[in-house]
N, C-alpha and C positions, 0 to 999 in steps of 0.2 A: 054683493055689489053689489049699484045696482047704473039704470043704462040710464045720463040722460044726453039734453043734449048741448057739442058748443055753440061754437059763436057761429061755422058756419051750418049748424039743423042738419047734425050727422046727431049718430046718435053712439056718443063714449057710457063705458066704465070706469067707474066712479066710487072706490073704496068707500063702504060705510056701516060703522059701524053704532051697536049700541051697548051698553057695558048690561049685564047683568046682574043681581045683586048687588049691588056694588057700592052700597051707602054697610048691609053686613059684609061684604070680605075687607072693608078698608077698617074697619068696629076690628074683626075677627084677631086682624092681621095687628094690630097694638104695633105701629111703628115707633118704632126707634130713629132719630133724625140721623146720627152716621149708620144707621146698618149699610144689613148687605141681600137689596134679594133681587128675583128670577124672578121674570115671566115667564115661563114655556108652551107658552103661546099666545107673543105679544099678539097678534091684530090690528086691530085698532088702537088700540091706545087704550083704550079709555080706563083700564082699571092702572095698569101702569103710570096716564095720568097724573093720578091721583095719589098714586105712593110718591116720586116724585114732588109731588109738588109740596111732603110731609117730610123730606129729604132736606137737612143741608147738605154744603156742601163737600165735605165731609162722607158722608153718604151714599153707597153706589146703584144702581136699577138698573140693570143686566133683563133686556127682553134677547126671545128666542124665536125664530119664527122659518123655517121653511119656506114660508110660500114668499115671492120679492113683491110683489102687489103690500101687501100687508107690512114689510118692515121697513116702505114706501112710503106711506099711510103714515109710524105708524112714527116715521124722524120727522115727517112732516105736522106730526101730532102734538111732539116732543121738541121743539128745535128750540123751546123756548130753556134746558134743563141742557148745564157742559155737565154732569155728572151716570149719562145714558148711557152703555153698551149695547150693541147689537149683537145679532150673533143670530149669521144662516142656518141655518139649522134646524135640528127637533128635537122635543123633547125630552122622547123618548133616553136621547144620548148626557140625562140635565149628573149624570155619573163624575161625568170629565169636564167638566166647569164646576165643580164643588172637588175633586180634589184639584185642579189646577186651581179654585180660591183658596185651599190649606196647602197648595205648594207655590205664591210664589202672590200672596196677598202686598206685601211691598211692592209688587213688580206690575205699575194697570195698565204700565204703555208697548205691553207687549201686541203684539198684530194676530196672535195665534193662540188662540186655548184652549189643549186640548183638542178632538178632531172640530170644533166649528170655527170659523173667520168671524174675527170680533172689525168691527167699523170706528174708529176712537175718537174720531173728528177730527 
């Protein structure tokens, strides 16, 4: 996060994020256009945006972050993509999401996955 001046010359926090090793990560993932991908540390969604660009309408990206400011920044950064689910939670509990994906893969309009709350746009 960085401080910037707003219109009234007050300092406000601005969420900034630069993805590290982006090209290497995307290459290593070998993304399938209809796959399901989980970003356990969504942050500003730099990596997730590159994943989302490579998904078809049948693919899904699930982004997890426990920081509400990070989730807000990610939603702004990913607003053009309709196949993204947002989870306010912790990456340590990713097993709950994976279990629910196995059990409910055809029912995406649920508002709760395991112990995580999902924003379904």
